[in-house]
N, CA, C and O atoms as CSV, one atom per row, in Angstrom:
chain,resi,resn,atom,element,x,y,z
A,1,MET,N,N,-50.387,-66.004,-51.788
A,1,MET,CA,C,-51.668,-66.433,-52.283
A,1,MET,C,C,-52.498,-65.192,-52.609
A,1,MET,O,O,-52.404,-64.173,-51.925
A,2,LYS,N,N,-53.308,-65.291,-53.657
A,2,LYS,CA,C,-54.162,-64.183,-54.081
A,2,LYS,C,C,-55.562,-64.717,-54.353
A,2,LYS,O,O,-55.776,-65.924,-54.458
A,3,VAL,N,N,-56.520,-63.778,-54.466
A,3,VAL,CA,C,-57.887,-64.153,-54.823
A,3,VAL,C,C,-58.389,-63.258,-55.941
A,3,VAL,O,O,-57.940,-62.122,-56.098
A,4,LYS,N,N,-59.324,-63.785,-56.711
A,4,LYS,CA,C,-60.002,-63.044,-57.772
A,4,LYS,C,C,-61.487,-63.349,-57.625
A,4,LYS,O,O,-61.874,-64.514,-57.533
A,5,ILE,N,N,-62.324,-62.311,-57.601
A,5,ILE,CA,C,-63.766,-62.460,-57.437
A,5,ILE,C,C,-64.459,-62.152,-58.766
A,5,ILE,O,O,-64.131,-61.183,-59.450
A,6,PHE,N,N,-65.418,-62.997,-59.105
A,6,PHE,CA,C,-66.230,-62.805,-60.303
A,6,PHE,C,C,-67.691,-62.737,-59.883
A,6,PHE,O,O,-68.110,-63.452,-58.972
A,7,ASP,N,N,-68.470,-61.877,-60.544
A,7,ASP,CA,C,-69.890,-61.718,-60.233
A,7,ASP,C,C,-70.641,-61.473,-61.536
A,7,ASP,O,O,-70.410,-60.471,-62.213
A,8,GLU,N,N,-71.533,-62.383,-61.883
A,8,GLU,CA,C,-72.274,-62.290,-63.145
A,8,GLU,C,C,-73.749,-62.605,-62.930
A,8,GLU,O,O,-74.115,-63.242,-61.942
A,9,GLU,N,N,-74.597,-62.157,-63.857
A,9,GLU,CA,C,-76.034,-62.412,-63.776
A,9,GLU,C,C,-76.429,-63.750,-64.404
A,9,GLU,O,O,-77.508,-64.272,-64.122
A,10,HIS,N,N,-75.563,-64.306,-65.253
A,10,HIS,CA,C,-75.854,-65.576,-65.924
A,10,HIS,C,C,-74.680,-66.523,-65.733
A,10,HIS,O,O,-73.521,-66.109,-65.752
A,11,GLU,N,N,-74.997,-67.804,-65.549
A,11,GLU,CA,C,-73.923,-68.771,-65.305
A,11,GLU,C,C,-72.972,-68.886,-66.486
A,11,GLU,O,O,-71.779,-69.122,-66.294
A,12,SER,N,N,-73.473,-68.724,-67.696
A,12,SER,CA,C,-72.586,-68.802,-68.869
A,12,SER,C,C,-71.608,-67.626,-68.897
A,12,SER,O,O,-70.468,-67.777,-69.337
A,13,ASP,N,N,-72.055,-66.452,-68.427
A,13,ASP,CA,C,-71.147,-65.301,-68.335
A,13,ASP,C,C,-70.066,-65.550,-67.290
A,13,ASP,O,O,-68.915,-65.150,-67.471
A,14,LEU,N,N,-70.439,-66.209,-66.199
A,14,LEU,CA,C,-69.455,-66.537,-65.162
A,14,LEU,C,C,-68.409,-67.502,-65.709
A,14,LEU,O,O,-67.214,-67.326,-65.471
A,15,GLU,N,N,-68.851,-68.507,-66.432
A,15,GLU,CA,C,-67.919,-69.454,-67.052
A,15,GLU,C,C,-66.948,-68.731,-67.971
A,15,GLU,O,O,-65.743,-68.980,-67.930
A,16,LYS,N,N,-67.471,-67.838,-68.796
A,16,LYS,CA,C,-66.629,-67.110,-69.743
A,16,LYS,C,C,-65.612,-66.232,-69.015
A,16,LYS,O,O,-64.440,-66.198,-69.388
A,17,SER,N,N,-66.055,-65.531,-67.986
A,17,SER,CA,C,-65.154,-64.663,-67.229
A,17,SER,C,C,-64.025,-65.460,-66.586
A,17,SER,O,O,-62.864,-65.055,-66.630
A,18,ILE,N,N,-64.375,-66.593,-65.991
A,18,ILE,CA,C,-63.353,-67.435,-65.356
A,18,ILE,C,C,-62.394,-67.996,-66.389
A,18,ILE,O,O,-61.179,-67.954,-66.198
A,19,ASN,N,N,-62.933,-68.523,-67.486
A,19,ASN,CA,C,-62.073,-69.088,-68.534
A,19,ASN,C,C,-61.163,-68.037,-69.149
A,19,ASN,O,O,-59.996,-68.315,-69.423
A,20,ASP,N,N,-61.685,-66.825,-69.370
A,20,ASP,CA,C,-60.857,-65.738,-69.906
A,20,ASP,C,C,-59.717,-65.399,-68.956
A,20,ASP,O,O,-58.580,-65.208,-69.389
A,21,PHE,N,N,-60.017,-65.324,-67.661
A,21,PHE,CA,C,-58.995,-65.032,-66.664
A,21,PHE,C,C,-57.910,-66.101,-66.663
A,21,PHE,O,O,-56.720,-65.787,-66.658
A,22,LEU,N,N,-58.325,-67.361,-66.668
A,22,LEU,CA,C,-57.358,-68.461,-66.605
A,22,LEU,C,C,-56.512,-68.557,-67.870
A,22,LEU,O,O,-55.358,-68.981,-67.807
A,23,GLU,N,N,-57.071,-68.165,-69.024
A,23,GLU,CA,C,-56.303,-68.183,-70.269
A,23,GLU,C,C,-55.260,-67.067,-70.297
A,23,GLU,O,O,-54.158,-67.258,-70.810
A,24,LYS,N,N,-55.608,-65.898,-69.744
A,24,LYS,CA,C,-54.723,-64.739,-69.813
A,24,LYS,C,C,-53.643,-64.740,-68.739
A,24,LYS,O,O,-52.547,-64.227,-68.967
A,25,GLU,N,N,-53.933,-65.305,-67.583
A,25,GLU,CA,C,-53.008,-65.269,-66.454
A,25,GLU,C,C,-52.296,-66.609,-66.300
A,25,GLU,O,O,-52.873,-67.671,-66.533
A,26,ASP,N,N,-51.047,-66.532,-65.909
A,26,ASP,CA,C,-50.272,-67.740,-65.621
A,26,ASP,C,C,-50.361,-67.991,-64.123
A,26,ASP,O,O,-49.498,-67.558,-63.359
A,27,VAL,N,N,-51.415,-68.695,-63.707
A,27,VAL,CA,C,-51.661,-68.912,-62.280
A,27,VAL,C,C,-51.814,-70.391,-61.994
A,27,VAL,O,O,-52.142,-71.187,-62.874
A,28,GLU,N,N,-51.565,-70.740,-60.734
A,28,GLU,CA,C,-51.832,-72.085,-60.257
A,28,GLU,C,C,-53.040,-71.987,-59.325
A,28,GLU,O,O,-52.968,-71.375,-58.259
A,29,VAL,N,N,-54.143,-72.593,-59.740
A,29,VAL,CA,C,-55.381,-72.516,-58.972
A,29,VAL,C,C,-55.279,-73.420,-57.751
A,29,VAL,O,O,-54.948,-74.601,-57.861
A,30,VAL,N,N,-55.568,-72.849,-56.588
A,30,VAL,CA,C,-55.587,-73.606,-55.341
A,30,VAL,C,C,-57.000,-74.120,-55.088
A,30,VAL,O,O,-57.188,-75.277,-54.713
A,31,ASP,N,N,-58.008,-73.242,-55.298
A,31,ASP,CA,C,-59.395,-73.620,-55.044
A,31,ASP,C,C,-60.309,-72.640,-55.768
A,31,ASP,O,O,-59.921,-71.510,-56.065
A,32,ILE,N,N,-61.524,-73.091,-56.045
A,32,ILE,CA,C,-62.563,-72.236,-56.599
A,32,ILE,C,C,-63.816,-72.434,-55.756
A,32,ILE,O,O,-64.286,-73.556,-55.572
A,33,LYS,N,N,-64.347,-71.326,-55.249
A,33,LYS,CA,C,-65.584,-71.345,-54.467
A,33,LYS,C,C,-66.691,-70.734,-55.315
A,33,LYS,O,O,-66.519,-69.658,-55.888
A,34,LEU,N,N,-67.835,-71.426,-55.395
A,34,LEU,CA,C,-68.964,-70.941,-56.185
A,34,LEU,C,C,-70.161,-70.677,-55.280
A,34,LEU,O,O,-70.353,-71.348,-54.266
A,35,GLN,N,N,-70.976,-69.669,-55.672
A,35,GLN,CA,C,-72.177,-69.359,-54.918
A,35,GLN,C,C,-73.222,-68.793,-55.860
A,35,GLN,O,O,-72.903,-68.064,-56.799
A,36,THR,N,N,-74.481,-69.139,-55.595
A,36,THR,CA,C,-75.603,-68.610,-56.359
A,36,THR,C,C,-76.590,-67.984,-55.388
A,36,THR,O,O,-76.912,-68.566,-54.352
A,37,ALA,N,N,-77.067,-66.793,-55.732
A,37,ALA,CA,C,-78.077,-66.121,-54.919
A,37,ALA,C,C,-79.258,-65.768,-55.825
A,37,ALA,O,O,-79.084,-65.423,-56.993
A,38,ILE,N,N,-80.451,-65.864,-55.261
A,38,ILE,CA,C,-81.668,-65.542,-56.002
A,38,ILE,C,C,-82.486,-64.566,-55.162
A,38,ILE,O,O,-82.673,-64.770,-53.962
A,39,ALA,N,N,-82.968,-63.507,-55.801
A,39,ALA,CA,C,-83.841,-62.547,-55.138
A,39,ALA,C,C,-85.081,-62.349,-56.002
A,39,ALA,O,O,-85.034,-62.494,-57.223
A,40,VAL,N,N,-86.172,-62.021,-55.358
A,40,VAL,CA,C,-87.418,-61.771,-56.082
A,40,VAL,C,C,-87.797,-60.314,-55.883
A,40,VAL,O,O,-87.862,-59.817,-54.759
A,41,SER,N,N,-88.047,-59.636,-57.010
A,41,SER,CA,C,-88.480,-58.244,-56.986
A,41,SER,C,C,-89.749,-58.149,-57.821
A,41,SER,O,O,-89.692,-58.136,-59.050
A,42,GLY,N,N,-90.892,-58.082,-57.150
A,42,GLY,CA,C,-92.163,-58.124,-57.869
A,42,GLY,C,C,-92.329,-59.500,-58.480
A,42,GLY,O,O,-92.325,-60.507,-57.771
A,43,GLU,N,N,-92.474,-59.544,-59.786
A,43,GLU,CA,C,-92.593,-60.820,-60.489
A,43,GLU,C,C,-91.274,-61.250,-61.120
A,43,GLU,O,O,-91.202,-62.283,-61.785
A,44,GLU,N,N,-90.238,-60.454,-60.909
A,44,GLU,CA,C,-88.933,-60.724,-61.522
A,44,GLU,C,C,-88.018,-61.475,-60.552
A,44,GLU,O,O,-87.946,-61.145,-59.369
A,45,GLN,N,N,-87.322,-62.488,-61.072
A,45,GLN,CA,C,-86.302,-63.189,-60.296
A,45,GLN,C,C,-84.933,-62.676,-60.728
A,45,GLN,O,O,-84.634,-62.587,-61.919
A,46,ILE,N,N,-84.127,-62.350,-59.762
A,46,ILE,CA,C,-82.786,-61.837,-60.034
A,46,ILE,C,C,-81.776,-62.860,-59.534
A,46,ILE,O,O,-81.790,-63.249,-58.366
A,47,TYR,N,N,-80.895,-63.292,-60.443
A,47,TYR,CA,C,-79.875,-64.279,-60.104
A,47,TYR,C,C,-78.517,-63.601,-60.020
A,47,TYR,O,O,-78.229,-62.651,-60.748
A,48,CYS,N,N,-77.698,-64.105,-59.124
A,48,CYS,CA,C,-76.335,-63.621,-58.980
A,48,CYS,C,C,-75.429,-64.839,-58.847
A,48,CYS,O,O,-75.526,-65.588,-57.875
A,49,PHE,N,N,-74.559,-65.031,-59.814
A,49,PHE,CA,C,-73.618,-66.154,-59.821
A,49,PHE,C,C,-72.234,-65.587,-59.509
A,49,PHE,O,O,-71.729,-64.731,-60.236
A,50,THR,N,N,-71.627,-66.063,-58.431
A,50,THR,CA,C,-70.325,-65.552,-58.046
A,50,THR,C,C,-69.322,-66.689,-57.882
A,50,THR,O,O,-69.680,-67.832,-57.599
A,51,ALA,N,N,-68.070,-66.338,-58.066
A,51,ALA,CA,C,-66.980,-67.283,-57.883
A,51,ALA,C,C,-65.777,-66.554,-57.299
A,51,ALA,O,O,-65.512,-65.395,-57.617
A,52,MET,N,N,-65.065,-67.255,-56.447
A,52,MET,CA,C,-63.814,-66.749,-55.927
A,52,MET,C,C,-62.733,-67.783,-56.266
A,52,MET,O,O,-62.817,-68.947,-55.876
A,53,ILE,N,N,-61.739,-67.329,-56.989
A,53,ILE,CA,C,-60.615,-68.196,-57.321
A,53,ILE,C,C,-59.463,-67.848,-56.384
A,53,ILE,O,O,-59.048,-66.692,-56.297
A,54,ILE,N,N,-58.955,-68.850,-55.691
A,54,ILE,CA,C,-57.780,-68.696,-54.849
A,54,ILE,C,C,-56.610,-69.278,-55.643
A,54,ILE,O,O,-56.649,-70.430,-56.075
A,55,TYR,N,N,-55.573,-68.464,-55.827
A,55,TYR,CA,C,-54.476,-68.905,-56.691
A,55,TYR,C,C,-53.138,-68.374,-56.198
A,55,TYR,O,O,-53.067,-67.484,-55.352
A,56,THR,N,N,-52.086,-68.951,-56.756
A,56,THR,CA,C,-50.734,-68.478,-56.455
A,56,THR,C,C,-50.092,-67.994,-57.733
A,56,THR,O,O,-48.945,-67.549,-57.718
């Protein structure tokens, strides 16, 4: 079993990264874990969209 971690600032970028990986690699996905984190710096909100794909 292996894992692949993705980390993007926008959810659409995360989707693209995951889809690109799945198109290029011949893998069998066991599970996908998703997480979103938000931080505030001054008046700016910083988002972090992450995913971990567990595959064989």
